[in-house]
VMD Tcl script that draws the C-alpha trace (Angstrom):
set ca {
  {17.80 -2.71 22.55}
  {16.84 -6.16 21.35}
  {18.01 -8.84 19.02}
  {15.98 -11.27 16.96}
  {17.49 -14.52 15.73}
  {15.75 -16.52 13.03}
  {16.65 -20.22 12.82}
  {16.48 -21.49 9.25}
  {16.03 -24.25 7.77}
  {-13.15 -31.11 21.11}
  {-15.48 -29.75 22.87}
  {-17.86 -29.23 19.92}
  {-19.95 -31.99 18.38}
  {-22.06 -30.58 15.54}
  {-25.40 -32.06 14.60}
  {-26.05 -31.06 11.01}
  {-29.82 -31.19 11.19}
  {-30.15 -28.65 13.96}
  {-29.99 -24.87 14.08}
  {-31.09 -23.96 10.54}
  {-31.79 -20.28 11.36}
  {-28.28 -19.17 12.18}
  {-26.77 -21.48 9.57}
  {-28.66 -19.64 6.84}
  {-27.43 -16.27 8.03}
  {-23.83 -17.37 8.48}
  {-23.63 -19.28 5.21}
  {-25.02 -16.29 3.33}
  {-22.41 -14.09 4.92}
  {-19.60 -16.52 4.23}
  {-20.56 -17.01 0.62}
  {-19.58 -13.43 -0.11}
  {-16.46 -13.46 2.04}
  {-13.10 -13.74 0.28}
  {-10.75 -16.50 1.36}
  {-7.66 -15.47 3.26}
  {-4.86 -14.19 1.00}
  {-1.18 -15.13 1.29}
  {0.97 -13.60 2.55}
  {-1.01 -12.25 5.47}
  {0.53 -8.98 6.55}
  {-1.95 -7.34 8.91}
  {-1.54 -8.41 12.53}
  {-4.20 -8.38 15.22}
  {-4.74 -5.73 17.82}
  {-5.63 -8.13 20.62}
  {-7.10 -5.52 22.90}
  {-9.42 -4.30 20.13}
  {-8.12 -0.74 20.26}
  {-7.37 1.10 17.03}
  {-3.59 1.44 16.73}
  {-1.88 4.45 15.12}
  {-1.45 3.90 11.40}
  {2.32 4.26 11.33}
  {4.39 5.38 8.36}
  {6.86 8.11 7.48}
  {6.75 11.71 8.65}
  {7.49 11.16 12.33}
  {10.50 11.31 14.66}
  {11.18 7.68 15.60}
  {14.01 5.44 14.35}
  {14.66 1.71 14.06}
  {18.25 0.62 13.56}
  {20.53 -2.34 14.13}
  {22.89 -4.88 12.67}
  {21.91 -7.45 10.06}
  {23.95 -10.67 10.32}
  {23.90 -14.06 8.62}
  {25.20 -17.09 10.49}
  {26.48 -19.56 7.86}
  {28.07 -22.01 10.30}
  {25.33 -24.63 9.78}
  {24.64 -23.94 6.11}
  {24.57 -26.96 3.82}
  {23.91 -24.97 0.68}
  {24.99 -21.68 -0.81}
  {23.74 -18.69 1.15}
  {22.58 -15.64 -0.85}
  {24.99 -12.72 -0.82}
  {22.45 -9.99 -0.22}
  {18.96 -9.50 1.16}
  {16.32 -6.78 1.21}
  {14.78 -5.39 4.41}
  {11.24 -4.13 3.88}
  {9.66 -1.95 6.57}
  {5.87 -2.19 6.47}
  {3.00 -0.94 8.58}
  {0.82 -3.66 10.07}
  {-1.81 -2.69 7.49}
  {0.53 -3.85 4.73}
  {1.77 -0.47 3.46}
  {5.44 -0.45 2.45}
  {7.28 2.39 4.18}
  {10.80 1.74 2.90}
  {13.00 -0.92 1.30}
  {16.74 -1.24 1.99}
  {19.37 -3.58 0.57}
  {21.26 -5.45 3.29}
  {24.58 -7.27 2.95}
  {25.95 -9.74 5.47}
  {27.06 -8.13 8.74}
  {25.85 -4.67 7.75}
  {23.95 -1.97 9.61}
  {20.48 -0.75 8.69}
  {18.43 2.24 9.76}
  {14.84 3.36 9.21}
  {14.15 6.88 10.43}
  {11.41 9.53 10.37}
  {8.71 7.11 11.55}
  {5.35 7.86 13.14}
  {3.72 6.00 16.02}
  {2.40 2.62 14.96}
  {2.93 -1.11 14.63}
  {5.45 -2.23 12.01}
  {6.91 -5.36 10.48}
  {10.41 -5.76 9.09}
  {10.23 -8.37 6.33}
  {13.48 -9.97 5.19}
  {13.42 -10.86 1.48}
  {15.77 -12.98 -0.61}
  {15.39 -13.36 -4.38}
  {12.00 -11.68 -4.18}
  {10.69 -14.08 -1.55}
  {10.02 -13.31 2.15}
  {12.27 -15.45 4.34}
  {11.58 -13.94 7.74}
  {9.70 -11.20 9.56}
  {9.51 -9.56 12.95}
  {7.09 -7.15 14.56}
  {8.09 -3.80 16.07}
  {5.93 -1.31 17.97}
  {6.69 2.40 18.21}
  {4.25 4.14 20.55}
  {5.60 7.17 22.41}
  {5.07 10.93 22.66}
  {8.86 11.31 22.72}
  {11.44 10.36 20.11}
  {12.33 6.65 20.19}
  {15.58 5.25 18.81}
  {14.97 1.50 18.88}
  {17.92 -0.86 18.36}
  {16.75 -4.13 16.81}
  {19.48 -6.52 15.63}
  {18.55 -9.29 13.19}
  {20.46 -12.54 12.78}
  {19.65 -15.18 10.19}
  {20.87 -18.65 11.02}
  {20.91 -20.42 7.66}
  {20.50 -24.13 8.22}
  {18.92 -26.12 5.41}
  {18.80 -29.29 7.49}
  {16.45 -27.72 10.03}
  {14.37 -25.81 7.48}
  {11.18 -27.77 7.98}
  {11.38 -27.49 11.77}
  {12.30 -23.81 11.72}
  {9.61 -22.90 9.25}
  {7.05 -23.92 11.86}
  {8.02 -20.94 14.01}
  {6.70 -17.43 13.55}
  {9.11 -15.14 11.71}
  {11.56 -17.80 10.60}
  {13.85 -18.24 7.64}
  {13.32 -21.43 5.67}
  {15.65 -22.77 3.01}
  {12.50 -23.87 1.18}
  {11.80 -20.20 0.42}
  {15.07 -19.74 -1.45}
  {16.50 -21.10 -4.71}
  {19.87 -20.27 -6.20}
  {19.42 -19.89 -9.96}
  {21.89 -19.01 -12.74}
  {22.27 -15.40 -13.87}
  {20.07 -15.76 -16.96}
  {17.21 -17.20 -14.94}
  {17.71 -14.59 -12.21}
  {17.08 -11.86 -14.78}
  {13.98 -13.65 -16.04}
  {12.71 -14.14 -12.48}
  {13.14 -10.44 -11.65}
  {11.22 -9.51 -14.81}
  {8.49 -12.01 -13.96}
  {8.22 -10.67 -10.40}
  {7.89 -7.15 -11.79}
  {5.19 -8.28 -14.21}
  {3.22 -9.90 -11.38}
  {3.40 -6.71 -9.33}
  {1.99 -4.84 -12.34}
  {-0.68 -7.55 -12.75}
  {0.67 -8.48 -16.18}
  {0.07 -12.16 -15.55}
  {0.33 -13.35 -19.16}
  {3.80 -11.81 -19.41}
  {4.79 -13.25 -16.04}
  {3.59 -16.74 -16.98}
  {5.59 -16.69 -20.22}
  {8.76 -15.64 -18.41}
  {8.32 -18.18 -15.62}
  {7.67 -20.93 -18.15}
  {11.05 -20.15 -19.68}
  {12.67 -20.56 -16.28}
  {11.12 -23.94 -15.44}
  {11.79 -25.19 -18.96}
  {15.47 -24.41 -18.44}
  {15.54 -25.64 -14.83}
  {12.73 -27.96 -13.82}
  {13.95 -28.04 -10.18}
  {13.21 -24.37 -9.49}
  {10.40 -24.85 -6.97}
  {9.99 -21.12 -6.39}
  {9.48 -20.46 -10.10}
  {6.90 -23.26 -10.23}
  {5.05 -21.63 -7.33}
  {5.06 -18.21 -8.99}
  {3.93 -19.79 -12.27}
  {1.05 -21.47 -10.44}
  {-0.01 -18.12 -8.98}
  {0.15 -16.46 -12.41}
  {-2.04 -19.21 -13.91}
  {-4.47 -18.84 -11.03}
  {-4.72 -15.09 -11.62}
  {-5.52 -15.85 -15.27}
  {-8.31 -18.22 -14.23}
  {-6.43 -21.34 -15.36}
  {-7.17 -23.51 -12.35}
  {-5.95 -26.79 -13.85}
  {-2.59 -25.30 -14.86}
  {-2.29 -23.64 -11.47}
  {-2.94 -26.94 -9.67}
  {-0.37 -28.75 -11.82}
  {2.34 -26.19 -11.01}
  {1.62 -26.12 -7.27}
  {1.74 -29.92 -7.18}
  {5.10 -29.84 -8.98}
  {6.48 -27.26 -6.52}
  {5.42 -29.40 -3.56}
  {6.90 -32.52 -5.12}
  {10.23 -30.67 -5.23}
  {9.91 -29.07 -1.77}
  {7.19 -30.64 0.44}
  {7.95 -28.03 3.14}
  {7.13 -25.05 0.90}
  {4.34 -23.34 2.82}
  {3.18 -20.91 0.12}
  {2.60 -23.71 -2.39}
  {0.72 -25.87 0.14}
  {-1.54 -23.06 1.34}
  {-2.31 -21.76 -2.14}
  {-3.01 -25.26 -3.46}
  {-5.24 -25.91 -0.46}
  {-7.07 -22.65 -1.14}
  {-7.46 -23.63 -4.80}
  {-9.08 -26.91 -3.75}
  {-11.38 -25.17 -1.24}
  {-12.54 -22.68 -3.88}
  {-13.15 -25.58 -6.28}
  {-15.08 -27.44 -3.53}
  {-12.61 -30.30 -3.66}
  {-12.47 -30.44 0.11}
  {-11.00 -33.93 0.52}
  {-7.97 -32.98 -1.55}
  {-7.68 -29.75 0.43}
  {-7.47 -31.75 3.66}
  {-4.79 -34.02 2.15}
  {-2.63 -31.01 1.28}
  {-3.27 -28.88 4.35}
  {-2.86 -31.47 7.11}
  {0.87 -31.94 6.37}
  {1.17 -28.15 6.02}
  {-0.04 -27.46 9.56}
  {2.22 -30.21 10.91}
  {5.27 -28.64 9.24}
  {4.17 -25.04 9.86}
  {2.03 -24.94 13.05}
  {2.37 -21.14 13.24}
  {0.61 -20.58 9.89}
  {-2.83 -19.15 10.62}
  {-3.67 -19.42 6.90}
  {-3.05 -23.17 6.86}
  {-5.08 -23.75 10.05}
  {-7.97 -21.61 8.78}
  {-8.20 -23.31 5.38}
  {-7.86 -26.78 6.93}
  {-10.67 -25.92 9.34}
  {-12.84 -24.80 6.42}
  {-12.14 -28.02 4.49}
  {-12.79 -30.22 7.52}
  {-16.02 -28.37 8.21}
  {-17.21 -29.12 4.68}
  {-16.27 -32.81 4.96}
  {-18.10 -33.32 8.25}
  {-15.04 -33.48 10.51}
  {-16.63 -31.03 12.91}
  {-14.48 -31.49 16.01}
  {-11.28 -31.27 13.98}
  {-12.63 -28.22 12.16}
  {-13.35 -26.45 15.45}
  {-9.84 -27.19 16.68}
  {-8.22 -25.75 13.54}
  {-10.44 -22.68 13.47}
  {-9.67 -21.87 17.10}
  {-5.96 -22.25 16.43}
  {-6.23 -19.87 13.47}
  {-7.90 -17.34 15.77}
  {-5.25 -17.79 18.43}
  {-2.50 -17.08 15.91}
  {-4.27 -14.17 14.17}
  {-7.28 -12.97 16.21}
  {-8.34 -10.20 13.86}
  {-7.08 -11.40 10.50}
  {-8.95 -14.68 10.89}
  {-12.12 -13.16 12.38}
  {-14.22 -15.11 9.85}
  {-13.43 -18.22 11.92}
  {-15.86 -16.90 14.55}
  {-18.67 -17.28 12.00}
  {-17.76 -20.90 11.27}
  {-17.57 -21.65 15.00}
  {-20.91 -19.94 15.59}
  {-22.45 -22.15 12.93}
  {-21.03 -25.29 14.54}
  {-22.14 -24.27 18.03}
  {-25.62 -23.35 16.83}
  {-25.97 -26.72 15.11}
  {-24.91 -28.39 18.36}
  {-27.65 -26.53 20.22}
  {-25.21 -24.31 22.09}
  {-26.84 -21.07 21.02}
  {-25.46 -18.99 23.88}
  {-21.92 -19.92 22.88}
  {-22.74 -19.27 19.24}
  {-23.93 -15.80 20.27}
  {-20.64 -15.21 22.07}
  {-18.71 -16.08 18.89}
  {-20.85 -13.64 16.91}
  {-20.19 -10.92 19.47}
  {-16.46 -11.42 19.06}
  {-16.81 -11.30 15.29}
  {-18.78 -8.04 15.36}
  {-16.18 -6.47 17.65}
  {-13.53 -7.21 15.04}
  {-15.65 -6.58 11.93}
  {-18.14 -3.86 12.96}
  {-18.96 -2.90 9.36}
  {-20.05 -6.38 8.26}
  {-23.23 -6.19 6.11}
  {-24.99 -8.86 8.19}
  {-24.31 -7.16 11.50}
  {-27.99 -6.49 12.24}
  {-28.92 -10.13 11.70}
  {-26.09 -11.26 13.93}
  {-27.12 -8.78 16.64}
  {-30.69 -10.06 16.51}
  {-29.47 -13.62 17.02}
  {-27.32 -12.43 19.94}
  {-30.30 -10.68 21.58}
  {-32.39 -13.84 21.30}
  {-29.78 -16.30 22.53}
  {-27.23 -14.57 24.74}
  {-27.31 -15.54 28.39}
  {-27.64 -12.51 30.67}
}
mol new
graphics top color blue
foreach p $ca { graphics top sphere $p radius 0.5 }
foreach p [lrange $ca 0 end-1] q [lrange $ca 1 end] { graphics top cylinder $p $q radius 0.2 }
display resetview
């Protein structure tokens, strides 16, 4: 049995004129690679082994007590939450409503790695990882306690699997109904409908930072980059510790090649949320493009430490930096690690050729 408590609230110097061969290969590969999406659900298998897929249809169970500690709360705490059981590949297995001090149970589960995501008002406010690997039936007791403390939100949000007050907004009943409809429209990819509903919400309550963030995402999905930027900026002005807004705005700037602005947004994000692999990865990308090579290497390595498989693309950026610095053997080692994590990459043969030519034996 276990219990999880969530508290709320350079060794690389690149020389740009060197190493053109690998740079061409890596840049070509990266040009076609999608930027990291948020939220990032899949977790790394550090040992490189393929884990069982998980899901329903098995014999295992996860159960426990769900509690909310309001002793340090400085704002109204939501009355109910939703527990979402997911496989580490992002597939939803089951959703359960959870009241304060209530019991929960997920049963009939197969071997695999899982995440229990705690949601409030449609937003994830915490998550924890659970592994079920056994030939015999496992009944795993996993208690969850949320310590709701708005004052320590920024500090707590820097920890993995935390609950942050920035991810929650108490809205009146009319706006709650509109928000639920907008969330449903986004899930159905009806972004025009979602944007119209969210615009109603922020027109009625301009302080709803979550609605501004959702509206920004809807505009982005519609290809309205300027409107998306405006809404993300507004959300961050209301809640500077809102990670989703910072990361998505940083991504928007990276895609638009406005790398200096990306650095301005993402540096505070990694300071407030040092456990966000997305923020570290995007900051590393922006710093790479602005010539801050040592800083870029530091951020990319931190992204890999936090999410070794999900941020595998960082190996390509590091290989490019190391190659440019003349450290071709180390660049080859980075490419080897990338291939181990992404064996189906279309440029695998080119990477393997570079490894053969430059790896130290």
